[in-house]
C-alpha positions in Angstrom: 0.0 0.0 0.0 1.2 3.4 -0.9 1.4 6.2 1.7 -1.3 8.7 1.7 -3.5 6.3 -0.3 -7.1 6.4 0.9 -8.5 3.2 2.6 -11.2 1.5 0.7 -14.5 0.7 2.4 -17.0 -2.1 1.7 -19.8 -1.5 -0.7 -23.3 -0.7 0.5 -24.8 -4.2 -0.3 -22.1 -5.9 1.8 -22.8 -3.7 4.8 -26.5 -4.6 4.7 -25.8 -8.4 4.6 -23.5 -8.1 7.6 -26.0 -6.3 9.6 -28.7 -8.8 8.9 -26.5 -11.7 9.8 -25.6 -10.1 13.2 -29.3 -9.4 13.9 -30.2 -13.0 13.1 -27.5 -14.4 15.5 -28.7 -12.2 18.3 -32.3 -13.3 17.8 -31.3 -17.0 17.8 -29.4 -16.5 21.0 -32.4 -14.9 22.7 -34.7 -17.8 21.5 -32.2 -20.4 22.8 -32.0 -18.8 26.2 -35.8 -18.6 26.4 -36.1 -22.3 25.5 -33.5 -23.3 28.1 -35.2 -21.3 30.8 -38.6 -22.8 29.8 -37.2 -26.4 30.2 -36.2 -25.7 33.8 -39.8 -24.9 34.7 -41.3 -22.0 36.4 -39.2 -20.3 39.1 -39.8 -21.0 42.7 -43.0 -19.7 44.3 -44.5 -19.2 40.8 -47.6 -21.1 41.9 -47.5 -20.1 45.5 -46.2 -23.5 47.0 -43.1 -25.6 46.8 -43.9 -29.2 45.6 -42.4 -32.1 47.7 -39.3 -33.5 46.1 -39.8 -36.8 44.4 -38.8 -39.9 46.3 -35.6 -41.5 45.0 -36.6 -44.9 46.6 -39.4 -46.6 44.6 -39.9 -49.3 47.3 -41.4 -46.8 49.8 -45.1 -46.1 50.2 -46.3 -43.1 52.2 -49.8 -43.0 53.7 -51.5 -40.5 55.9 -53.0 -41.5 59.3 -56.5 -41.3 57.8 -55.5 -43.6 54.9 -54.0 -46.1 57.3 -57.1 -46.2 59.4 -59.4 -46.6 56.3 -57.3 -49.5 54.9 -57.3 -51.3 58.2 -53.6 -51.6 58.3 -52.2 -53.5 61.4 -48.5 -53.5 62.2 -46.8 -56.2 64.4 -43.2 -57.0 65.3 -41.4 -60.1 63.8 -41.0 -62.7 66.5 -39.4 -66.1 66.9 -41.5 -69.1 68.1 -42.0 -72.8 67.8 -43.1 -73.9 64.3 -44.9 -76.9 63.0 -46.0 -77.8 59.5 -49.1 -79.8 58.7 -50.5 -82.2 56.2 -54.2 -82.9 55.5 -55.4 -86.3 54.5 -58.9 -87.6 53.7 -60.5 -90.1 56.2 -63.7 -91.8 57.3 -65.2 -92.2 60.7 -65.7 -95.8 61.7 -66.9 -97.6 64.8 -64.3 -98.8 67.2 -64.0 -102.5 66.3 -63.0 -103.4 69.9 -66.4 -102.2 71.0 -68.4 -103.5 68.0 -70.5 -106.7 68.0 -72.3 -108.3 65.0 -74.8 -110.5 66.7 -75.9 -113.8 65.1 -77.7 -116.8 66.4 -76.0 -120.2 67.1 -79.1 -122.2 66.2 -81.7 -121.9 63.4 -85.0 -120.6 64.6 -88.1 -118.5 64.1 -88.4 -115.0 65.5 -91.0 -114.8 68.2 -90.5 -111.1 69.1 -88.0 -108.2 68.7 -87.4 -105.9 71.6 -84.6 -103.5 70.3 -85.2 -100.9 67.6 -82.6 -99.3 65.4 -80.7 -96.6 67.3 -81.8 -97.7 70.7 -79.3 -97.6 73.6 -79.0 -101.0 75.3 -77.3 -102.3 78.4 -75.1 -105.3 78.7 -77.3 -108.4 78.9 -80.5 -106.7 77.6 -82.9 -108.9 75.6 -82.8 -107.9 71.9 -85.0 -110.6 70.4 -86.5 -114.0 71.2 -86.3 -117.0 68.9 -88.0 -120.5 68.9 -85.8 -123.4 67.9 -86.8 -127.0 67.7 -83.2 -127.9 67.1 -82.3 -126.6 70.5 -85.1 -128.6 72.1 -83.9 -131.8 70.4 -80.4 -131.1 71.6 -81.6 -130.8 75.2 -83.7 -133.9 74.8 -80.7 -135.8 73.5 -78.7 -134.6 76.5 -81.3 -135.8 79.0 -81.5 -139.2 77.4 -77.7 -139.6 77.4 -77.7 -138.5 81.1 -80.4 -141.1 82.0 -78.6 -143.9 80.1 -75.3 -143.0 81.8 -77.0 -143.1 85.3 -78.3 -146.6 84.5 -75.0 -147.8 83.2 -73.1 -146.4 86.1 -75.4 -148.2 88.6 -75.1 -151.4 86.7 -71.3 -151.2 86.7 -71.2 -150.6 90.5 -73.5 -153.6 91.0 -71.2 -155.7 88.8 -68.3 -154.8 90.9 -70.0 -156.1 94.0 -71.2 -159.3 92.2 -67.6 -159.9 91.0 -66.3 -159.7 94.5 -69.0 -162.3 95.5 -68.0 -164.3 92.4 -71.6 -164.2 91.2 -70.6 -163.0 87.8 -67.4 -163.3 85.8 -64.8 -160.7 85.0 -66.0 -160.5 81.4 -69.5 -159.4 82.4 -68.0 -156.7 84.7 -65.8 -155.4 81.9 -68.8 -155.3 79.5 -70.8 -153.2 81.9 -67.8 -150.9 82.4 -67.4 -150.5 78.6 -71.1 -149.5 78.3 -70.7 -147.0 81.1 -67.6 -145.4 79.4 -69.4 -145.2 76.0 -72.5 -143.6 77.5 -70.4 -141.1 79.4 -68.8 -140.0 76.1 -72.2 -139.7 74.5 -73.4 -137.6 77.4 -70.4 -135.3 77.2 -71.0 -134.9 73.5 -74.6 -134.0 74.1 -73.6 -131.6 76.8 -71.0 -129.8 74.6 -73.6 -129.5 71.8 -75.9 -127.7 74.1 -73.2 -125.3 75.1 -72.4 -124.6 71.5 -76.0 -123.8 70.8 -75.9 -121.0 73.4 -76.9 -122.5 76.7 -74.8 -121.7 79.8 -73.6 -123.8 82.7 -76.4 -122.4 84.8 -78.9 -123.5 82.1 -77.4 -127.0 82.2 -77.7 -127.2 86.0 -81.4 -126.1 85.7 -81.9 -128.8 83.1 -80.3 -131.5 85.2 -82.4 -130.4 88.2 -85.8 -129.7 86.6 -85.6 -131.8 83.4 -87.4 -129.0 81.7 -86.6 -128.5 78.0 -86.4 -124.9 76.9 -86.7 -124.2 73.1 -86.7 -120.4 73.3 -83.4 -118.8 72.3 -82.8 -115.2 73.8 -80.6 -112.8 71.8 -78.7 -110.7 74.3 -76.6 -107.5 74.1 -73.0 -108.3 74.8 -72.2 -104.8 76.3 -73.5 -101.3 76.7 -74.0 -99.6 73.4 -76.3 -98.5 70.6 -78.1 -100.7 68.1 -76.7 -99.4 64.8 -78.2 -102.2 62.6 -81.2 -104.5 62.8 -81.9 -107.2 60.1 -84.8 -109.3 61.4 -88.6 -109.0 61.7 -91.1 -110.9 63.8 -92.1 -114.2 62.4 -89.3 -114.8 60.0 -86.9 -117.8 60.1 -83.3 -116.9 60.6 -80.2 -118.9 59.9 -76.9 -119.1 61.8 -75.2 -117.2 58.9 -77.4 -114.1 59.2 -76.4 -111.0 61.0 -79.3 -110.1 63.3 -78.1 -106.9 65.1 -75.0 -104.7 65.2 -74.3 -103.1 68.6 -71.6 -100.6 69.0 -70.2 -98.5 71.8 -69.7 -95.1 70.1 -68.1 -93.3 73.1 -64.8 -93.9 71.2 -64.6 -94.1 67.4 -61.9 -94.7 64.8 -60.9 -92.5 61.9 -59.2 -94.3 59.0 -57.1 -92.0 56.8 -55.3 -92.8 53.5 -51.7 -91.5 53.1 -50.3 -91.0 49.6 -47.0 -92.7 49.0 -45.1 -89.4 48.7 -46.3 -88.3 52.2 -45.3 -91.5 54.0 -42.0 -90.0 55.4 -44.1 -87.3 57.1 -45.7 -89.9 59.4 -43.4 -90.7 62.2 -44.2 -94.0 63.9 -41.8 -93.1 66.7 -43.9 -90.0 67.5 -47.3 -91.7 67.4 -47.7 -91.1 71.1 -47.9 -87.5 72.4 -45.1 -86.3 70.1 -47.0 -86.1 66.8 -50.2 -84.2 67.3 -53.2 -85.1 65.1 -56.5 -83.2 64.6 -59.7 -84.3 62.9 -62.2 -82.0 61.1 -65.6 -82.9 59.8 -68.0 -80.9 57.6 -70.9 -81.2 60.1 -68.9 -79.1 62.7 -66.6 -76.8 60.7 -65.6 -74.8 63.8 -64.8 -77.7 66.1 -61.5 -79.6 66.3 -61.5 -83.2 67.5 -58.2 -84.4 69.0 -57.0 -88.0 68.4 -54.0 -90.2 68.6 -52.5 -92.5 66.1 -53.0 -96.2 67.0 -52.0 -97.9 63.8 -49.7 -97.2 60.8 -50.0 -99.5 57.8 -47.1 -101.8 56.9 -48.1 -102.3 53.3 -49.5 -100.1 50.5 -52.8 -100.6 48.6 -51.5 -101.7 45.2 -54.4 -100.0 43.4 -54.3 -96.5 45.0 -50.6 -96.5 46.2 -51.7 -95.3 49.6 -51.0 -96.4 53.2 -53.6 -96.8 55.9 -53.5 -94.7 59.1 -55.9 -95.2 62.0 -56.7 -92.8 64.8 -58.7 -93.3 67.9 -60.9 -90.4 69.2 -63.1 -89.9 72.3 -66.7 -89.2 71.2 -68.6 -88.5 74.5 -71.3 -86.4 72.8 -71.7 -88.8 69.9 -71.1 -86.1 67.4 -68.9 -88.3 65.2 -71.1 -90.7 63.3 -69.8 -93.8 61.5 -69.3 -93.3 57.7 -68.8 -89.5 58.1 -66.1 -88.0 55.9 -63.3 -86.4 57.8 -60.1 -84.5 57.2 -57.1 -85.6 59.2 -54.5 -83.0 60.0 -51.1 -84.3 61.1 -48.6 -81.9 62.7 -44.8 -82.3 62.2 -42.3 -82.5 65.0 -42.0 -79.0 66.5 -39.1 -76.8 65.3 -38.0 -74.3 68.0 -36.8 -70.7 67.8 -37.9 -70.0 64.2 -38.5 -66.6 62.7 -42.2 -66.5 61.8 -44.6 -64.1 60.1 -48.3 -64.4 59.3 -49.1 -65.8 55.9 -51.3 -62.7 55.3 -48.3 -60.4 55.5 -46.7 -61.8 52.4 -47.4 -60.3 49.0 -46.4 -61.9 45.7 -45.5 -60.4 42.4 -44.5 -63.0 39.8 -41.5 -64.8 41.4 -41.0 -62.1 44.0 -42.1 -62.4 47.6 -42.1 -59.2 49.8 -43.5 -57.7 53.0 -44.0 -54.1 54.0 -41.7 -53.0 56.8 -42.7 -49.9 58.7 -39.8 -47.4 59.0 -41.8 -44.7 60.8 -45.5 -43.9 61.1 -46.9 -43.7 57.6 -43.8 -44.8 55.8 -43.6 -48.4 54.6 -40.9 -50.2 52.7 -41.6 -53.2 50.3 -38.7 -55.6 51.2 -38.0 -58.8 49.4 -37.8 -61.9 51.7 -36.8 -65.5 51.3 -39.4 -67.8 52.7 -39.4 -71.4 54.0 -42.2 -73.8 55.0 -45.8 -72.8 55.7 -48.5 -74.3 57.7 -51.3 -72.3 56.1 -51.3 -69.6 58.9 -47.7 -68.9 59.5 -44.6 -69.1 57.3 -40.9 -69.2 58.2 -38.5 -66.5 57.0 -35.0 -67.5 56.0 -33.7 -64.1 54.9 -34.7 -60.5 54.6 -36.1 -59.7 58.0 -34.7 -59.3 61.5 -36.4 -60.1 64.8 -38.3 -57.2 66.2 -38.8 -55.3 62.9 -42.4 -54.0 62.5 -44.2 -55.4 59.5 -47.7 -55.0 58.1 -49.8 -58.1 59.0 -53.1 -56.9 57.8 -54.0 -54.6 54.9 -50.7 -55.1 53.0 -52.7 -55.6 49.8 -53.6 -51.9 49.9 -50.0 -51.0 50.2 -49.1 -53.3 47.3 -51.8 -51.6 45.1 -50.4 -48.1 46.1 -46.8 -49.3 45.4 -47.7 -50.5 41.9 -49.7 -47.4 41.2 -46.7 -45.2 42.0 -44.4 -47.3 39.9 -46.7 -47.0 36.9 
């Protein structure tokens, strides 16, 4: 450049373009600042109140005191206690076979009268029915004839012994009379045993020997105190020795027979069948009542068709509430496990494969905490991990907290 040469200036169109470019950049900057300030939201106190900061822990649920009362939420501490598991098995009520009698007759006869109705309480020795039997009469007649012949033969033998001493008769005649006496004695014993087999007693025999009166009536007697639970005869019919006339049972004690599936056999402990392994019986007729029993028999073989084992219980039944043929549910308790961390089954909530409970941190603040659970008996469940003894958990109303938790997460 030469000295004193004038400096050239940009032309007018160029000056206008530069000005417009600068103006556009300034406007873009203003718009960007406005947009950034709009993304940050309104300034504090723009609406007159500060909103609560959002919770960073999505496992917490907050409720007011009124909401807790409305939901019926109950909080209890986690405790340790003795724990037992249970198994339920189907069963049937049966009469105690040690106090059950199926009464038949020992002689064929015709029913003269029936004195016991179905369902009647009878005492030991009570007359249930009366039969007439010609067979019994003939047996008594044969006994009396054998007894009379034996008496004659016995006297003849004694006379023969005296005559033999006087040498009036020979030894052969004395031996013949002795043989007759021995033969008739055997016949008389046979007739006597037959009478006893037909139901007569020693007292009846003594009366027969004393009075020589044949009795053809056969009484049917109750063998012990009990109730008539079956009656299968009517007046006038002829009954045979193979027919079951009455069934008398003492129902003050009953049996309950349960069937145990093969997979649950190890749960039954024969070594604890005394007071160690507790057993309960429930029936549909009395849903709120529990009947206590004890195991008296554990099967040694399985039913090949059902693959089940038989288990028998004995229960006191003083009020006669348990009726034979009733269906029952037998609940068997395991051996007690001491000092186990327990929570109510109702406290546990499930979400897919997750199990959790609500732990109260402070009034109105609950945490959904995952837990590892163990065995359950339907009312309580053991906790293996996730809780400590003494922590307060929600034992009732936890479903409301679960619903609130899922709503907040959504």
